N, CA, C and O atoms as CSV, one atom per row, in Angstrom:
chain,resi,resn,atom,element,x,y,z
A,1,MET,N,N,-4.252,-20.865,0.679
A,1,MET,CA,C,-2.921,-20.535,1.150
A,1,MET,C,C,-2.987,-20.299,2.653
A,1,MET,O,O,-3.952,-19.716,3.147
A,2,GLN,N,N,-1.985,-20.740,3.372
A,2,GLN,CA,C,-1.921,-20.573,4.813
A,2,GLN,C,C,-1.635,-19.115,5.167
A,2,GLN,O,O,-0.780,-18.478,4.553
A,3,SER,N,N,-2.359,-18.590,6.165
A,3,SER,CA,C,-2.132,-17.203,6.563
A,3,SER,C,C,-0.750,-17.006,7.173
A,3,SER,O,O,-0.237,-15.887,7.168
A,4,GLU,N,N,-0.127,-18.076,7.705
A,4,GLU,CA,C,1.203,-17.950,8.302
A,4,GLU,C,C,2.246,-17.513,7.273
A,4,GLU,O,O,3.235,-16.879,7.639
A,5,THR,N,N,2.046,-17.836,6.003
A,5,THR,CA,C,3.041,-17.479,4.988
A,5,THR,C,C,3.082,-15.978,4.727
A,5,THR,O,O,4.086,-15.462,4.238
A,6,ILE,N,N,2.009,-15.281,5.047
A,6,ILE,CA,C,1.943,-13.840,4.810
A,6,ILE,C,C,2.539,-13.049,5.974
A,6,ILE,O,O,2.930,-11.894,5.803
A,7,VAL,N,N,2.609,-13.663,7.151
A,7,VAL,CA,C,3.076,-12.974,8.357
A,7,VAL,C,C,4.523,-12.534,8.191
A,7,VAL,O,O,5.372,-13.309,7.752
A,8,GLY,N,N,4.793,-11.290,8.546
A,8,GLY,CA,C,6.150,-10.763,8.481
A,8,GLY,C,C,6.165,-9.334,7.989
A,8,GLY,O,O,5.128,-8.679,7.883
A,9,THR,N,N,7.357,-8.869,7.693
A,9,THR,CA,C,7.570,-7.504,7.217
A,9,THR,C,C,8.033,-7.553,5.768
A,9,THR,O,O,8.898,-8.351,5.406
A,10,TRP,N,N,7.449,-6.696,4.950
A,10,TRP,CA,C,7.711,-6.650,3.518
A,10,TRP,C,C,8.102,-5.229,3.117
A,10,TRP,O,O,7.537,-4.263,3.629
A,11,ARG,N,N,9.063,-5.097,2.208
A,11,ARG,CA,C,9.502,-3.795,1.691
A,11,ARG,C,C,8.954,-3.626,0.274
A,11,ARG,O,O,9.036,-4.540,-0.546
A,12,LEU,N,N,8.398,-2.456,-0.001
A,12,LEU,CA,C,7.808,-2.181,-1.308
A,12,LEU,C,C,8.890,-1.968,-2.358
A,12,LEU,O,O,9.800,-1.160,-2.177
A,13,GLU,N,N,8.775,-2.703,-3.455
A,13,GLU,CA,C,9.709,-2.597,-4.579
A,13,GLU,C,C,9.092,-1.863,-5.773
A,13,GLU,O,O,9.801,-1.211,-6.540
A,14,TYR,N,N,7.761,-1.974,-5.927
A,14,TYR,CA,C,7.133,-1.493,-7.155
A,14,TYR,C,C,5.654,-1.269,-6.894
A,14,TYR,O,O,5.013,-2.075,-6.219
A,15,PHE,N,N,5.102,-0.169,-7.429
A,15,PHE,CA,C,3.674,0.110,-7.311
A,15,PHE,C,C,3.226,0.803,-8.588
A,15,PHE,O,O,3.782,1.830,-8.976
A,16,GLU,N,N,2.220,0.235,-9.236
A,16,GLU,CA,C,1.680,0.847,-10.447
A,16,GLU,C,C,0.174,0.714,-10.456
A,16,GLU,O,O,-0.398,-0.142,-9.782
A,17,LEU,N,N,-0.459,1.582,-11.235
A,17,LEU,CA,C,-1.881,1.486,-11.528
A,17,LEU,C,C,-2.020,1.205,-13.012
A,17,LEU,O,O,-1.473,1.927,-13.846
A,18,GLN,N,N,-2.763,0.140,-13.338
A,18,GLN,CA,C,-2.987,-0.194,-14.745
A,18,GLN,C,C,-4.452,0.052,-15.067
A,18,GLN,O,O,-5.343,-0.558,-14.476
A,19,ALA,N,N,-4.689,0.958,-16.017
A,19,ALA,CA,C,-6.040,1.311,-16.446
A,19,ALA,C,C,-6.611,0.214,-17.336
A,19,ALA,O,O,-5.863,-0.605,-17.869
A,20,PRO,N,N,-7.938,0.192,-17.501
A,20,PRO,CA,C,-8.553,-0.809,-18.377
A,20,PRO,C,C,-8.007,-0.793,-19.801
A,20,PRO,O,O,-8.016,-1.825,-20.472
A,21,ASP,N,N,-7.527,0.367,-20.279
A,21,ASP,CA,C,-6.970,0.431,-21.636
A,21,ASP,C,C,-5.521,-0.052,-21.704
A,21,ASP,O,O,-4.912,-0.034,-22.773
A,22,GLY,N,N,-4.962,-0.488,-20.557
A,22,GLY,CA,C,-3.598,-1.007,-20.524
A,22,GLY,C,C,-2.539,0.017,-20.156
A,22,GLY,O,O,-1.389,-0.344,-19.907
A,23,SER,N,N,-2.913,1.291,-20.119
A,23,SER,CA,C,-1.927,2.317,-19.757
A,23,SER,C,C,-1.553,2.185,-18.278
A,23,SER,O,O,-2.373,1.803,-17.443
A,24,VAL,N,N,-0.300,2.511,-17.982
A,24,VAL,CA,C,0.244,2.343,-16.634
A,24,VAL,C,C,0.714,3.684,-16.097
A,24,VAL,O,O,1.365,4.451,-16.806
A,25,THR,N,N,0.384,3.964,-14.845
A,25,THR,CA,C,0.892,5.144,-14.153
A,25,THR,C,C,1.505,4.708,-12.828
A,25,THR,O,O,1.222,3.626,-12.313
A,26,HIS,N,N,2.340,5.568,-12.302
A,26,HIS,CA,C,2.997,5.324,-11.010
A,26,HIS,C,C,2.636,6.486,-10.090
A,26,HIS,O,O,3.332,7.501,-10.088
A,27,PRO,N,N,1.558,6.359,-9.302
A,27,PRO,CA,C,1.060,7.495,-8.524
A,27,PRO,C,C,2.036,8.019,-7.476
A,27,PRO,O,O,1.915,9.166,-7.045
A,28,TYR,N,N,2.984,7.216,-7.067
A,28,TYR,CA,C,3.997,7.648,-6.103
A,28,TYR,C,C,5.378,7.681,-6.757
A,28,TYR,O,O,6.397,7.595,-6.070
A,29,GLY,N,N,5.408,7.803,-8.066
A,29,GLY,CA,C,6.657,7.830,-8.812
A,29,GLY,C,C,7.153,6.426,-9.113
A,29,GLY,O,O,6.685,5.450,-8.527
A,30,GLU,N,N,8.101,6.335,-10.030
A,30,GLU,CA,C,8.644,5.020,-10.381
A,30,GLU,C,C,9.510,4.453,-9.275
A,30,GLU,O,O,9.712,3.241,-9.201
A,31,GLN,N,N,10.015,5.309,-8.425
A,31,GLN,CA,C,10.778,4.866,-7.255
A,31,GLN,C,C,9.897,5.156,-6.042
A,31,GLN,O,O,9.539,6.307,-5.791
A,32,VAL,N,N,9.553,4.124,-5.302
A,32,VAL,CA,C,8.665,4.273,-4.152
A,32,VAL,C,C,9.277,3.532,-2.966
A,32,VAL,O,O,9.900,2.483,-3.133
A,33,HIS,N,N,9.095,4.081,-1.777
A,33,HIS,CA,C,9.570,3.434,-0.555
A,33,HIS,C,C,8.366,3.071,0.299
A,33,HIS,O,O,7.394,3.823,0.368
A,34,GLY,N,N,8.436,1.911,0.953
A,34,GLY,CA,C,7.348,1.570,1.851
A,34,GLY,C,C,7.548,0.243,2.540
A,34,GLY,O,O,8.405,-0.558,2.166
A,35,TYR,N,N,6.737,0.033,3.555
A,35,TYR,CA,C,6.736,-1.219,4.305
A,35,TYR,C,C,5.306,-1.682,4.516
A,35,TYR,O,O,4.374,-0.883,4.609
A,36,LEU,N,N,5.163,-2.994,4.588
A,36,LEU,CA,C,3.897,-3.653,4.865
A,36,LEU,C,C,4.180,-4.701,5.931
A,36,LEU,O,O,5.085,-5.520,5.778
A,37,VAL,N,N,3.405,-4.675,7.011
A,37,VAL,CA,C,3.611,-5.617,8.107
A,37,VAL,C,C,2.313,-6.367,8.357
A,37,VAL,O,O,1.255,-5.760,8.526
A,38,TYR,N,N,2.403,-7.695,8.380
A,38,TYR,CA,C,1.298,-8.557,8.787
A,38,TYR,C,C,1.730,-9.246,10.074
A,38,TYR,O,O,2.688,-10.019,10.076
A,39,SER,N,N,1.025,-8.968,11.173
A,39,SER,CA,C,1.397,-9.562,12.459
A,39,SER,C,C,0.719,-10.914,12.636
A,39,SER,O,O,-0.315,-11.174,12.020
A,40,PRO,N,N,1.297,-11.784,13.480
A,40,PRO,CA,C,0.647,-13.063,13.763
A,40,PRO,C,C,-0.681,-12.882,14.495
A,40,PRO,O,O,-1.518,-13.785,14.500
A,41,GLU,N,N,-0.875,-11.710,15.116
A,41,GLU,CA,C,-2.120,-11.436,15.843
A,41,GLU,C,C,-3.255,-10.993,14.930
A,41,GLU,O,O,-4.373,-10.776,15.396
A,42,GLY,N,N,-2.979,-10.854,13.628
A,42,GLY,CA,C,-4.031,-10.502,12.682
A,42,GLY,C,C,-4.213,-9.014,12.447
A,42,GLY,O,O,-5.299,-8.574,12.071
A,43,VAL,N,N,-3.159,-8.232,12.665
A,43,VAL,CA,C,-3.206,-6.795,12.402
A,43,VAL,C,C,-2.172,-6.468,11.325
A,43,VAL,O,O,-1.058,-6.991,11.341
A,44,MET,N,N,-2.556,-5.596,10.392
A,44,MET,CA,C,-1.631,-5.189,9.333
A,44,MET,C,C,-1.415,-3.686,9.386
A,44,MET,O,O,-2.221,-2.939,9.941
A,45,SER,N,N,-0.305,-3.266,8.793
A,45,SER,CA,C,-0.002,-1.850,8.666
A,45,SER,C,C,0.807,-1.650,7.389
A,45,SER,O,O,1.772,-2.370,7.136
A,46,ALA,N,N,0.407,-0.674,6.594
A,46,ALA,CA,C,1.111,-0.357,5.350
A,46,ALA,C,C,1.396,1.138,5.313
A,46,ALA,O,O,0.552,1.952,5.687
A,47,ALA,N,N,2.591,1.487,4.859
A,47,ALA,CA,C,2.956,2.893,4.674
A,47,ALA,C,C,3.910,2.977,3.491
A,47,ALA,O,O,4.855,2.196,3.391
A,48,PHE,N,N,3.660,3.927,2.597
A,48,PHE,CA,C,4.574,4.117,1.471
A,48,PHE,C,C,4.558,5.571,1.029
A,48,PHE,O,O,3.621,6.321,1.306
A,49,MET,N,N,5.632,5.948,0.329
A,49,MET,CA,C,5.791,7.336,-0.097
A,49,MET,C,C,6.639,7.414,-1.357
A,49,MET,O,O,7.341,6.471,-1.723
A,50,ARG,N,N,6.550,8.561,-2.005
A,50,ARG,CA,C,7.415,8.841,-3.150
A,50,ARG,C,C,8.853,8.882,-2.668
A,50,ARG,O,O,9.141,9.470,-1.625
A,51,ALA,N,N,9.750,8.270,-3.407
A,51,ALA,CA,C,11.167,8.310,-3.044
A,51,ALA,C,C,11.769,9.682,-3.302
A,51,ALA,O,O,12.756,10.061,-2.671
A,52,ASP,N,N,11.171,10.431,-4.236
A,52,ASP,CA,C,11.743,11.723,-4.612
A,52,ASP,C,C,11.123,12.900,-3.871
A,52,ASP,O,O,11.333,14.050,-4.254
A,53,ARG,N,N,10.363,12.627,-2.818
A,53,ARG,CA,C,9.773,13.756,-2.100
A,53,ARG,C,C,10.877,14.502,-1.370
A,53,ARG,O,O,11.724,13.898,-0.713
A,54,GLY,N,N,10.856,15.800,-1.492
A,54,GLY,CA,C,11.912,16.622,-0.909
A,54,GLY,C,C,11.719,16.832,0.583
A,54,GLY,O,O,10.613,16.684,1.103
A,55,PRO,N,N,12.793,17.175,1.263
A,55,PRO,CA,C,12.684,17.441,2.696
A,55,PRO,C,C,11.985,18.775,2.943
A,55,PRO,O,O,12.177,19.738,2.201
A,56,GLU,N,N,11.180,18.815,3.987
A,56,GLU,CA,C,10.579,20.079,4.388
A,56,GLU,C,C,11.693,20.953,4.971
A,56,GLU,O,O,12.636,20.442,5.576
A,57,VAL,N,N,11.584,22.236,4.791
A,57,VAL,CA,C,12.648,23.135,5.235
A,57,VAL,C,C,12.420,23.666,6.645
A,57,VAL,O,O,13.298,24.312,7.216
A,58,SER,N,N,11.250,23.398,7.203
A,58,SER,CA,C,10.937,23.909,8.530
A,58,SER,C,C,10.000,22.941,9.230
A,58,SER,O,O,9.256,22.209,8.577
A,59,GLN,N,N,10.033,22.933,10.537
A,59,GLN,CA,C,9.085,22.113,11.288
A,59,GLN,C,C,7.794,22.878,11.543
A,59,GLN,O,O,6.837,22.314,12.074
A,60,ASP,N,N,7.754,24.139,11.176
A,60,ASP,CA,C,6.598,24.997,11.405
A,60,ASP,C,C,5.979,25.362,10.059
A,60,ASP,O,O,6.036,26.514,9.628
A,61,LEU,N,N,5.380,24.353,9.395
A,61,LEU,CA,C,4.874,24.539,8.039
A,61,LEU,C,C,3.417,24.976,8.040
A,61,LEU,O,O,2.645,24.616,8.928
A,62,SER,N,N,3.057,25.756,7.032
A,62,SER,CA,C,1.661,26.130,6.834
A,62,SER,C,C,0.914,24.952,6.214
A,62,SER,O,O,1.527,23.992,5.749
A,63,GLN,N,N,-0.405,25.034,6.213
A,63,GLN,CA,C,-1.213,23.982,5.598
A,63,GLN,C,C,-0.878,23.841,4.115
A,63,GLN,O,O,-0.825,22.723,3.604
A,64,ALA,N,N,-0.654,24.941,3.424
A,64,ALA,CA,C,-0.304,24.888,1.996
A,64,ALA,C,C,1.026,24.180,1.783
A,64,ALA,O,O,1.215,23.492,0.780
A,65,GLU,N,N,1.947,24.347,2.726
A,65,GLU,CA,C,3.257,23.710,2.598
A,65,GLU,C,C,3.210,22.220,2.918
A,65,GLU,O,O,4.029,21.456,2.407
A,66,THR,N,N,2.267,21.795,3.754
A,66,THR,CA,C,2.187,20.375,4.104
A,66,THR,C,C,1.399,19.564,3.082
A,66,THR,O,O,1.543,18.343,3.037
A,67,ALA,N,N,0.571,20.208,2.262
A,67,ALA,CA,C,-0.255,19.481,1.286
A,67,ALA,C,C,0.565,18.598,0.355
A,67,ALA,O,O,0.189,17.443,0.150
A,68,PRO,N,N,1.676,19.083,-0.226
A,68,PRO,CA,C,2.464,18.202,-1.095
A,68,PRO,C,C,3.015,16.979,-0.364
A,68,PRO,O,O,3.142,15.906,-0.956
A,69,ALA,N,N,3.340,17.134,0.905
A,69,ALA,CA,C,3.844,15.989,1.669
A,69,ALA,C,C,2.772,14.915,1.788
A,69,ALA,O,O,3.074,13.728,1.663
A,70,TRP,N,N,1.527,15.312,2.028
A,70,TRP,CA,C,0.449,14.329,2.135
A,70,TRP,C,C,0.143,13.684,0.787
A,70,TRP,O,O,-0.258,12.521,0.736
A,71,ASP,N,N,0.328,14.425,-0.303
A,71,ASP,CA,C,0.119,13.843,-1.631
A,71,ASP,C,C,1.162,12.787,-1.952
A,71,ASP,O,O,0.949,11.954,-2.833
A,72,ALA,N,N,2.277,12.811,-1.255
A,72,ALA,CA,C,3.387,11.894,-1.533
A,72,ALA,C,C,3.459,10.742,-0.544
A,72,ALA,O,O,4.432,9.987,-0.551
A,73,PHE,N,N,2.438,10.587,0.316
A,73,PHE,CA,C,2.487,9.591,1.386
A,73,PHE,C,C,1.126,8.935,1.557
A,73,PHE,O,O,0.092,9.584,1.404
A,74,MET,N,N,1.132,7.632,1.878
A,74,MET,CA,C,-0.099,6.888,2.144
A,74,MET,C,C,0.179,5.891,3.251
A,74,MET,O,O,1.223,5.238,3.257
A,75,ALA,N,N,-0.749,5.770,4.187
A,75,ALA,CA,C,-0.624,4.769,5.247
A,75,ALA,C,C,-2.015,4.329,5.681
A,75,ALA,O,O,-2.960,5.118,5.673
A,76,TYR,N,N,-2.125,3.062,6.058
A,76,TYR,CA,C,-3.365,2.567,6.646
A,76,TYR,C,C,-3.076,1.308,7.442
A,76,TYR,O,O,-2.054,0.652,7.239
A,77,SER,N,N,-3.991,0.973,8.358
A,77,SER,CA,C,-3.809,-0.240,9.158
A,77,SER,C,C,-5.136,-0.688,9.748
A,77,SER,O,O,-6.121,0.050,9.768
A,78,GLY,N,N,-5.124,-1.924,10.227
A,78,GLY,CA,C,-6.294,-2.518,10.864
A,78,GLY,C,C,-6.189,-4.029,10.826
A,78,GLY,O,O,-5.177,-4.574,10.384
A,79,PRO,N,N,-7.224,-4.706,11.287
A,79,PRO,CA,C,-7.222,-6.172,11.253
A,79,PRO,C,C,-7.207,-6.687,9.811
A,79,PRO,O,O,-7.662,-6.012,8.888
A,80,TYR,N,N,-6.674,-7.895,9.645
A,80,TYR,CA,C,-6.693,-8.539,8.330
A,80,TYR,C,C,-7.047,-10.010,8.499
A,80,TYR,O,O,-6.924,-10.585,9.581
A,81,ARG,N,N,-7.486,-10.593,7.401
A,81,ARG,CA,C,-7.722,-12.039,7.365
A,81,ARG,C,C,-7.425,-12.535,5.958
A,81,ARG,O,O,-7.576,-11.807,4.977
A,82,VAL,N,N,-7.001,-13.787,5.884
A,82,VAL,CA,C,-6.706,-14.418,4.599
A,82,VAL,C,C,-7.879,-15.317,4.242
A,82,VAL,O,O,-8.309,-16.143,5.047
A,83,GLU,N,N,-8.393,-15.149,3.029
A,83,GLU,CA,C,-9.494,-15.963,2.506
A,83,GLU,C,C,-9.064,-16.494,1.146
A,83,GLU,O,O,-9.236,-15.828,0.125
A,84,GLY,N,N,-8.506,-17.696,1.143
A,84,GLY,CA,C,-8.014,-18.273,-0.109
A,84,GLY,C,C,-6.860,-17.466,-0.653
A,84,GLY,O,O,-5.826,-17.333,0.002
A,85,ASP,N,N,-7.031,-16.914,-1.873
A,85,ASP,CA,C,-5.965,-16.113,-2.481
A,85,ASP,C,C,-6.192,-14.613,-2.289
A,85,ASP,O,O,-5.619,-13.792,-3.005
A,86,ARG,N,N,-7.040,-14.267,-1.308
A,86,ARG,CA,C,-7.324,-12.861,-1.004
A,86,ARG,C,C,-6.896,-12.535,0.421
A,86,ARG,O,O,-6.978,-13.369,1.322
A,87,ILE,N,N,-6.439,-11.307,0.597
A,87,ILE,CA,C,-6.217,-10.751,1.928
A,87,ILE,C,C,-7.244,-9.636,2.081
A,87,ILE,O,O,-7.354,-8.757,1.225
A,88,VAL,N,N,-7.985,-9.680,3.163
A,88,VAL,CA,C,-9.009,-8.677,3.423
A,88,VAL,C,C,-8.521,-7.773,4.552
A,88,VAL,O,O,-8.255,-8.240,5.659
A,89,HIS,N,N,-8.404,-6.477,4.265
A,89,HIS,CA,C,-7.975,-5.483,5.253
A,89,HIS,C,C,-9.213,-4.711,5.720
A,89,HIS,O,O,-9.910,-4.107,4.905
A,90,ASP,N,N,-9.485,-4.729,7.010
A,90,ASP,CA,C,-10.549,-3.912,7.598
A,90,ASP,C,C,-9.885,-2.639,8.116
A,90,ASP,O,O,-9.249,-2.652,9.170
A,91,VAL,N,N,-10.030,-1.553,7.384
A,91,VAL,CA,C,-9.266,-0.337,7.658
A,91,VAL,C,C,-9.851,0.411,8.857
A,91,VAL,O,O,-11.013,0.818,8.850
A,92,GLU,N,N,-9.017,0.581,9.886
A,92,GLU,CA,C,-9.403,1.340,11.077
A,92,GLU,C,C,-8.680,2.682,11.162
A,92,GLU,O,O,-9.199,3.631,11.749
A,93,VAL,N,N,-7.480,2.764,10.576
A,93,VAL,CA,C,-6.659,3.974,10.606
A,93,VAL,C,C,-6.163,4.209,9.185
A,93,VAL,O,O,-5.722,3.271,8.521
A,94,SER,N,N,-6.230,5.456,8.711
A,94,SER,CA,C,-5.754,5.733,7.354
A,94,SER,C,C,-5.416,7.205,7.187
A,94,SER,O,O,-6.061,8.075,7.773
A,95,SER,N,N,-4.401,7.471,6.383
A,95,SER,CA,C,-4.102,8.853,6.013
A,95,SER,C,C,-5.173,9.399,5.069
A,95,SER,O,O,-5.306,10.613,4.919
A,96,LEU,N,N,-5.929,8.516,4.439
A,96,LEU,CA,C,-7.091,8.904,3.625
A,96,LEU,C,C,-8.339,8.654,4.463
A,96,LEU,O,O,-8.730,7.504,4.661
A,97,ALA,N,N,-8.961,9.705,4.951
A,97,ALA,CA,C,-10.114,9.554,5.840
A,97,ALA,C,C,-11.235,8.729,5.204
A,97,ALA,O,O,-11.950,8.020,5.912
A,98,VAL,N,N,-11.399,8.809,3.885
A,98,VAL,CA,C,-12.476,8.063,3.223
A,98,VAL,C,C,-12.266,6.553,3.291
A,98,VAL,O,O,-13.209,5.794,3.065
A,99,TRP,N,N,-11.042,6.099,3.600
A,99,TRP,CA,C,-10.783,4.661,3.718
A,99,TRP,C,C,-11.180,4.111,5.084
A,99,TRP,O,O,-11.415,2.909,5.212
A,100,ILE,N,N,-11.260,4.958,6.102
A,100,ILE,CA,C,-11.559,4.487,7.456
A,100,ILE,C,C,-12.936,3.831,7.462
A,100,ILE,O,O,-13.920,4.418,7.012
A,101,GLY,N,N,-12.988,2.605,7.980
A,101,GLY,CA,C,-14.233,1.849,8.020
A,101,GLY,C,C,-14.513,1.048,6.763
A,101,GLY,O,O,-15.539,0.372,6.679
A,102,THR,N,N,-13.618,1.110,5.779
A,102,THR,CA,C,-13.822,0.350,4.544
A,102,THR,C,C,-13.102,-0.990,4.610
A,102,THR,O,O,-12.276,-1.235,5.488
A,103,VAL,N,N,-13.435,-1.830,3.674
A,103,VAL,CA,C,-12.755,-3.111,3.496
A,103,VAL,C,C,-11.940,-3.001,2.218
A,103,VAL,O,O,-12.478,-2.681,1.158
A,104,GLN,N,N,-10.646,-3.266,2.318
A,104,GLN,CA,C,-9.750,-3.228,1.164
A,104,GLN,C,C,-9.290,-4.652,0.877
A,104,GLN,O,O,-8.582,-5.259,1.680
A,105,GLU,N,N,-9.698,-5.178,-0.271
A,105,GLU,CA,C,-9.322,-6.543,-0.653
A,105,GLU,C,C,-8.104,-6.507,-1.564
A,105,GLU,O,O,-7.972,-5.636,-2.425
A,106,ARG,N,N,-7.229,-7.462,-1.356
A,106,ARG,CA,C,-6.048,-7.623,-2.191
A,106,ARG,C,C,-5.935,-9.092,-2.582
A,106,ARG,O,O,-6.051,-9.973,-1.730
A,107,TRP,N,N,-5.711,-9.354,-3.855
A,107,TRP,CA,C,-5.424,-10.713,-4.298
A,107,TRP,C,C,-3.920,-10.867,-4.227
A,107,TRP,O,O,-3.184,-9.956,-4.603
A,108,PHE,N,N,-3.457,-12.007,-3.750
A,108,PHE,CA,C,-2.019,-12.124,-3.526
A,108,PHE,C,C,-1.455,-13.441,-4.003
A,108,PHE,O,O,-2.146,-14.450,-4.146
A,109,LYS,N,N,-0.148,-13.370,-4.243
A,109,LYS,CA,C,0.636,-14.551,-4.598
A,109,LYS,C,C,1.990,-14.377,-3.940
A,109,LYS,O,O,2.589,-13.304,-4.006
A,110,ILE,N,N,2.475,-15.442,-3.301
A,110,ILE,CA,C,3.814,-15.426,-2.725
A,110,ILE,C,C,4.685,-16.322,-3.581
A,110,ILE,O,O,4.344,-17.474,-3.852
A,111,ASP,N,N,5.821,-15.773,-4.005
A,111,ASP,CA,C,6.780,-16.509,-4.824
A,111,ASP,C,C,8.155,-16.304,-4.195
A,111,ASP,O,O,8.797,-15.280,-4.426
A,112,GLY,N,N,8.608,-17.272,-3.403
A,112,GLY,CA,C,9.878,-17.124,-2.695
A,112,GLY,C,C,9.776,-16.011,-1.680
A,112,GLY,O,O,8.941,-16.059,-0.777
A,113,ASP,N,N,10.638,-14.991,-1.827
A,113,ASP,CA,C,10.601,-13.857,-0.900
A,113,ASP,C,C,9.804,-12.679,-1.463
A,113,ASP,O,O,9.912,-11.560,-0.962
A,114,SER,N,N,9.001,-12.930,-2.505
A,114,SER,CA,C,8.194,-11.879,-3.131
A,114,SER,C,C,6.719,-12.056,-2.799
A,114,SER,O,O,6.199,-13.172,-2.779
A,115,LEU,N,N,6.066,-10.949,-2.544
A,115,LEU,CA,C,4.624,-10.899,-2.341
A,115,LEU,C,C,4.066,-9.976,-3.411
A,115,LEU,O,O,4.445,-8.807,-3.485
A,116,ILE,N,N,3.168,-10.493,-4.239
A,116,ILE,CA,C,2.555,-9.713,-5.302
A,116,ILE,C,C,1.100,-9.488,-4.915
A,116,ILE,O,O,0.354,-10.439,-4.682
A,117,LEU,N,N,0.705,-8.221,-4.848
A,117,LEU,CA,C,-0.668,-7.860,-4.504
A,117,LEU,C,C,-1.330,-7.162,-5.682
A,117,LEU,O,O,-0.700,-6.379,-6.393
A,118,HIS,N,N,-2.615,-7.461,-5.879
A,118,HIS,CA,C,-3.443,-6.787,-6.875
A,118,HIS,C,C,-4.680,-6.272,-6.160
A,118,HIS,O,O,-5.264,-6.973,-5.334
A,119,THR,N,N,-5.076,-5.048,-6.477
A,119,THR,CA,C,-6.287,-4.489,-5.892
A,119,THR,C,C,-7.482,-4.795,-6.790
A,119,THR,O,O,-7.323,-5.217,-7.935
A,120,ALA,N,N,-8.664,-4.580,-6.259
A,120,ALA,CA,C,-9.854,-4.518,-7.093
A,120,ALA,C,C,-9.761,-3.203,-7.869
A,120,ALA,O,O,-8.969,-2.339,-7.494
A,121,PRO,N,N,-10.544,-3.023,-8.936
A,121,PRO,CA,C,-10.526,-1.735,-9.631
A,121,PRO,C,C,-10.810,-0.586,-8.657
A,121,PRO,O,O,-11.730,-0.657,-7.842
A,122,LEU,N,N,-10.005,0.467,-8.761
A,122,LEU,CA,C,-10.097,1.611,-7.858
A,122,LEU,C,C,-10.856,2.753,-8.517
A,122,LEU,O,O,-10.854,2.879,-9.742
A,123,SER,N,N,-11.497,3.575,-7.717
A,123,SER,CA,C,-12.154,4.786,-8.225
A,123,SER,C,C,-11.129,5.904,-8.269
A,123,SER,O,O,-10.866,6.560,-7.261
A,124,VAL,N,N,-10.553,6.117,-9.442
A,124,VAL,CA,C,-9.541,7.158,-9.626
A,124,VAL,C,C,-9.946,7.971,-10.846
A,124,VAL,O,O,-9.777,7.525,-11.981
A,125,GLY,N,N,-10.476,9.158,-10.611
A,125,GLY,CA,C,-10.920,9.988,-11.731
A,125,GLY,C,C,-12.005,9.275,-12.520
A,125,GLY,O,O,-12.961,8.750,-11.950
A,126,GLU,N,N,-11.846,9.262,-13.831
A,126,GLU,CA,C,-12.836,8.628,-14.699
A,126,GLU,C,C,-12.470,7.193,-15.042
A,126,GLU,O,O,-13.224,6.514,-15.739
A,127,THR,N,N,-11.331,6.722,-14.566
A,127,THR,CA,C,-10.904,5.362,-14.870
A,127,THR,C,C,-11.091,4.477,-13.651
A,127,THR,O,O,-11.422,4.959,-12.567
A,128,ALA,N,N,-10.882,3.204,-13.829
A,128,ALA,CA,C,-10.951,2.233,-12.730
A,128,ALA,C,C,-9.717,1.343,-12.808
A,128,ALA,O,O,-9.822,0.159,-13.127
A,129,PRO,N,N,-8.541,1.913,-12.515
A,129,PRO,CA,C,-7.313,1.117,-12.628
A,129,PRO,C,C,-7.204,0.071,-11.532
A,129,PRO,O,O,-7.852,0.162,-10.490
A,130,VAL,N,N,-6.375,-0.917,-11.794
A,130,VAL,CA,C,-6.046,-1.955,-10.816
A,130,VAL,C,C,-4.641,-1.664,-10.309
A,130,VAL,O,O,-3.721,-1.444,-11.097
A,131,GLY,N,N,-4.483,-1.664,-8.995
A,131,GLY,CA,C,-3.165,-1.473,-8.410
A,131,GLY,C,C,-2.394,-2.776,-8.397
A,131,GLY,O,O,-2.942,-3.832,-8.079
A,132,ARG,N,N,-1.118,-2.697,-8.746
A,132,ARG,CA,C,-0.230,-3.862,-8.686
A,132,ARG,C,C,0.988,-3.465,-7.872
A,132,ARG,O,O,1.665,-2.484,-8.180
A,133,LEU,N,N,1.259,-4.244,-6.823
A,133,LEU,CA,C,2.355,-3.933,-5.913
A,133,LEU,C,C,3.236,-5.154,-5.737
A,133,LEU,O,O,2.746,-6.272,-5.583
A,134,LEU,N,N,4.536,-4.929,-5.760
A,134,LEU,CA,C,5.510,-5.993,-5.523
A,134,LEU,C,C,6.247,-5.669,-4.233
A,134,LEU,O,O,6.830,-4.594,-4.092
A,135,TRP,N,N,6.217,-6.607,-3.295
A,135,TRP,CA,C,6.878,-6.462,-1.998
A,135,TRP,C,C,7.912,-7.575,-1.853
A,135,TRP,O,O,7.723,-8.670,-2.383
A,136,ARG,N,N,9.010,-7.299,-1.132
A,136,ARG,CA,C,10.029,-8.315,-0.825
A,136,ARG,C,C,10.103,-8.479,0.682
A,136,ARG,O,O,10.076,-7.505,1.434
A,137,ARG,N,N,10.196,-9.734,1.107
A,137,ARG,CA,C,10.275,-10.028,2.535
A,137,ARG,C,C,11.556,-9.426,3.109
A,137,ARG,O,O,12.620,-9.514,2.496
A,138,VAL,N,N,11.448,-8.818,4.283
A,138,VAL,CA,C,12.594,-8.240,4.978
A,138,VAL,C,C,13.171,-9.316,5.883
A,138,VAL,O,O,12.471,-9.865,6.734
A,139,ASP,N,N,14.464,-9.617,5.691
A,139,ASP,CA,C,15.111,-10.682,6.454
A,139,ASP,C,C,15.750,-10.202,7.743
A,139,ASP,O,O,15.971,-10.998,8.655
A,140,HIS,N,N,16.046,-8.928,7.832
A,140,HIS,CA,C,16.770,-8.429,9.003
A,140,HIS,C,C,15.824,-7.680,9.935
A,140,HIS,O,O,14.765,-7.215,9.514
A,141,PRO,N,N,16.214,-7.564,11.210
A,141,PRO,CA,C,15.348,-6.844,12.160
A,141,PRO,C,C,15.301,-5.360,11.879
A,141,PRO,O,O,14.619,-4.619,12.587
């Protein structure tokens, strides 16, 4: 697949984790908001959050008060490259410090204005679920 087809801005429609036993969870809730950008220069950026996360009541929050906000948000970015049906993300910046310096592979398919991404099995607790994400191309600036 040509890397030019992936270039652009995508809005997150759906995110789930499917465990090996077939069970499905939605780590950011069934309603999730987010954007994914692939630049022509070869840099990507992804950010998403729970749609139901409540507003903070103060700009002067304690560490205990900010923890739930971080549990409801994820972002990372860095260079990317397309290798066949895979997109390889070299993570340079991440809200999860353990991701910095890692390689995150995604298998992808583009169908019209939809981008479907699948992760490799993830280390989540005692299971190894696969992430499945559906993104829609953003047509407006």
